[in-house]
N, C-alpha and C positions, 0 to 999 in steps of 0.2 A: 556450336553449342557445347559447353563443357558439361559432362555428365556429373550428377550429384555424388556418385560413389567416390571418386578421387578426393573430393572435398571432405566427405565423411571420414575417409581413410587418414587424411592429414589431421583432422580433429582428433581421431582416435590415437594417433601417434603422440599428440600433445596431451593426452589424458583429459580431453575436454568432452563434455557431454553437450550436444547441440540438438535441439528439437528439430523435427522434420520441417516445421515452418521456417525456422531460422536457417536451416540448410538450403531450403528453396530460395529464401531471400538472398543469402550469400551467393548462391549460384546465379541468380538474376543479376546481382551487382557485378560479379566477376565477369560474366558474359558481356554486360554492357560496357564495363571498363575496357576489357580486351578488344572489343569491337571499336570503341573510340580510339584506343591506342593504335590499332592497326590502321584505321582511316587517317589519323593524323600523321603517322609514319609514312604512309603512301603519299600523302600530300607534300610532305617535306622532301621526299625523294624526287617527286615530279618537279617541285620548285627548283631543286638543284639540277634539273634536267638529266635525271638518271632514271632508268627503268628498274633498278635493283634497290630495295630497301636495305640500308646499311645499319649497323649497330648504332652509329651516332644518330640516325634518324629516330630510332626507337627511344634512345636515351633522352633526346631533346623533346620528343613528343610526350614522354613520361613526365618530364619536368614541367612542360606546359600544362598538362592535365592536372598535375598536383596543385598548381596555384589557383 
């Protein structure tokens, strides 16, 4: 689980004001997306008969999730 503080820090760097509710929603979305990305990347490495997730697995999984 990604803590809310780093997300708030990124927003502050961008001079953006984000409500607490919006931060929590963004945190939920980022956690969900990163979990799906990890699961898809692992599936791709298993399909390729590898135990190690490679950069190309993450890139391909990201493209699959974007569509």
